[in-house]
C-alpha positions, -999 to +999 in steps of 0.1 A: +000+000+000+012+035-007+000+069+006+007+099-017+006+134-003+031+152-026+005+162-051-031+151-052-039+130-021-041+094-032-043+060-016-028+032-038-034-005-032-019-031-055-010-004-080-046+009-082-057+043-069-085+038-044-112+065-045-114+084-012-149+098-015-158+130+002-133+157+011-138+152+048-126+116+044-094+130+030-089+153+060-093+123+083-069+102+064-042+129+061-045+138+098-041+102+108-011+097+085+007+129+097+003+117+133+029+091+123+015+061+141+003+080+171-033+082+183-054+112+172-082+122+196-117+122+184-122+158+194-092+168+173-107+152+143-141+168+149-124+203+153-107+198+119-138+186+101-161+214+114-141+245+121-173+266+124-188+242+149-198+205+148-233+194+138-254+175+163-244+141+149-207+149+144-194+117+160-218+096+139-205+113+107-169+109+118-175+072+126-189+068+090-158+082+075-136+060+097-157+029+088-153+036+051-115+040+055-113+008+076-129-010+046-098-001+026-072+000+054-083-031+074-067-035+108-041-008+100-068+016+114-070+009+151-095+022+177-077+035+207-090+046+241-087+082+232-091+082+195-078+065+163-044+053+151-033+045+116-003+022+112+016+033+081+053+025+079+073+057+068+084+040+036+047+037+024+042+075+027+058+096-001+061+127+021+080+107+047+103+092+021+110+127+008+117+139+044+142+111+049+160+119+017+162+156+026+177+147+060+202+124+043+212+151+018+218+177+044+250+159+056+260+141+024+289+151+000+277+173-028+278+146-055+257+121-036+235+149-022+227+160-057+215+125-067+195+121-035+178+155-039+170+150-076+153+117-067+135+133-038+121+162-059+109+137-085+085+123-059+064+155-063+034+153-086+021+187-080+014+210-050+014+192-016-021+179-007-035+192-040-073+193-040-076+187-003-100+209+018-088+241+034-084+225+068-051+211+055-037+243+042-012+246+071+001+211+065+005+218+028+025+249+035+049+229+057+056+204+030+059+231+003+085+248+025+105+215+027+103+213-011+119+247-014+146+238+010+154+207-011+156+229-042+180+253-023+202+225-012+203+210-047+212+243-063+240+250-037+255+216-044+254+221-081+271+255-078+299+240-057+303+212-082+308+237-110+275+231-127+258+265-123+237+261-155+219+233-139+214+253-107+198+282-128+173+257-143+163+245-108+160+279-093+145+303-118+108+293-114+107+290-076+128+322-072+102+341-093+074+326-071+092+335-039+110+368-045+116+375-008+132+341+000+169+350+000+180+314+004+166+308-031+179+341-046+216+338-033+225+306-051+207+319-083+227+351-083+259+330-078+250+307-106+242+335-130+276+351-122+294+318-126+280+314-161+293+348-171+259+366-168+271+394-146+243+418-156+216+392-150+231+384-116+232+421-106+197+426-120+183+397-099+200+411-068+186+446-074+150+432-079+154+413-046+167+443-028+138+464-040+113+437-031+126+434+004+126+471+009+091+475-004+075+446+014+095+444+046+115+476+049+147+456+053+180+452+033+193+419+019+211+397+044+249+396+047+254+366+024+235+382-005+251+416+002+286+401+002+279+382-030+268+414-046+301+431-035+321+403-050+303+406-084+308+444-085+345+438-080+346+410-105+362+388-079+360+350-082+334+334-059+353+314-032+328+285-035+336+281-072+374+281-069+374+243-068+350+216-076+333+205-045+341+220-011+366+247-004+396+234+016+387+235+053+350+238+048+324+217+065+288+208+059+275+211+094+237+209+093+239+208+055+252+244+051+286+251+036+310+271+058+338+294+045+373+281+049+395+298+075+416+312+047+387+323+026+386+358+011+378+384+037+357+415+036+364+441+063+382+414+083+354+389+082+352+357+062+330+362+031+299+340+034+295+314+007+267+321-018+235+305-005+249+302+030+221+322+046+209+310+080+173+299+081+149+326+093+146+326+131+111+323+146+115+358+161+125+373+128+095+357+110+071+368+137+084+404+137+082+406+099+047+393+099+036+417+126+052+446+107+035+437+075+002+434+093+006+468+108+012+482+072-020+465+060-001+439+039-022+411+053-016+385+026+022+389+030+019+388+067-001+356+065+027+341+043+052+349+071+029+333+097+024+302+076+062+299+073+065+304+111+040+276+117+060+253+094+092+262+113+075+255+146+065+221+134+099+214+121+115+223+154+087+204+173+081+236+193+043+241+200+049+276+214+062+288+180+033+270+162+007+285+185+021+320+180+018+315+143-017+302+145-029+330+168-015+356+144-030+338+114-063+340+131-059+378+135-048+381+098-079+362+087-101+385+107-086+415+090-094+398+057-130+391+068-125+353+065-140+344+099-141+306+092-104+306+085-099+327+116-118+302+137-098+273+123-065+289+132-077+300+166-091+266+175-058+249+164-039+274+186-061+267+216-058+229+211-020+233+213-022+250+247-016+220+269+017+214+251+029+250+254+051+266+280+037+301+278+003+317+279+006+349+258-006+336+225-034+315+240-051+347+252-048+362+217-061+330+201-091+331+225-098+367+217-097+360+180-119+330+184-144+351+202-145+377+174-148+349+148-177+332+166-195+365+170-191+372+133-204+337+124-236+343+144-226+323+175-228+349+203-230+323+231-196+307+224-182+341+216-190+354+251-174+324+267-142+327+247-141+365+253-145+360+291-116+335+291-094+358+270-102+388+293-093+368+324-057+363+310-033+389+323-012+385+292-039+398+268-026+431+254-047+461+266-056+473+231-068+438+222-089+436+254-105+470+248-113+461+212-128+428+224-150+446+250-162+470+223-170+444+197-188+420+221-201+445+246-189+442+281-171+412+294-151+429+321 
């Protein structure tokens, strides 16, 4: 049996795609798969299926979906005391095979990493969880982020191996789709320069600089800036001086490191092209909040989706909950109250696993606003009261909540 998530969601048995039926059934299957052989509580499944509130017979409907899946999955789908568990070995799930390949490539020599990453990227048949209901959008964003990381690693390896033309082919389309993602842009600029296209390399840098300034009010990071300086001076790129790694470099955590004797700029080693650190949770959150304050809600949401994916990758529920709470606020700004409710509910569900309480209060406040807008004043008042009891709720949010829902002190 094979489970396919990297593209349209498919269940394959004996080489034949098994129809999954209604979209809710897809949500149940994917949620059980991504739990990775752990039990998923019934309440969690119900919250995912009915973000705007479960119907009276929600458990009966859920049981019907599970019975239909059990007809295909057999005893792989187990009833647990607290929920349901799907036994699926990682090798049967394309997303988990992809993740394993990505982990392997991070610490592999460039030649073998290139082969591993090309094979991993060939697993993709389209956007992650294509055609799945909106409840799975956050999961899809996480896997799409991993796909971009694989592309970045592949391009960096190709540049170091002296194959910049191949790197350009891998990077051009995703770089156009993600103009603010410096970890995509840096190896593309390096590859363009390495193929003698200095003007194109400088043009790509300038477009990125302008996009960052316009969208986020920031300059390019040090790696991209140093690369720009090297191109202006017509200096050789240190990462291209030899095929493979520079003498003395390492691949700790999959990122190339400049050799101790590498070219220096103002007394500091010049970062290798593409050697940008991954965005920190704090930086992503601050960028998202800054964009939201400027009214750039779609761009802010993109930051918060990336923050949620990063929190999941780091297995840090505090980061994930912060992202979800802010996604709920962004959805309210866009007038999408059902999406706001989904994000807020997910943030509150994470609460028992979190160390801090600041974002839980914000999530409860956003949940109250969403419930009120969806015509559910009873739950709205309950969530508002819980939010207002939290000492960590910012005063402006508390005042706005009292104004919108009337009282609640």
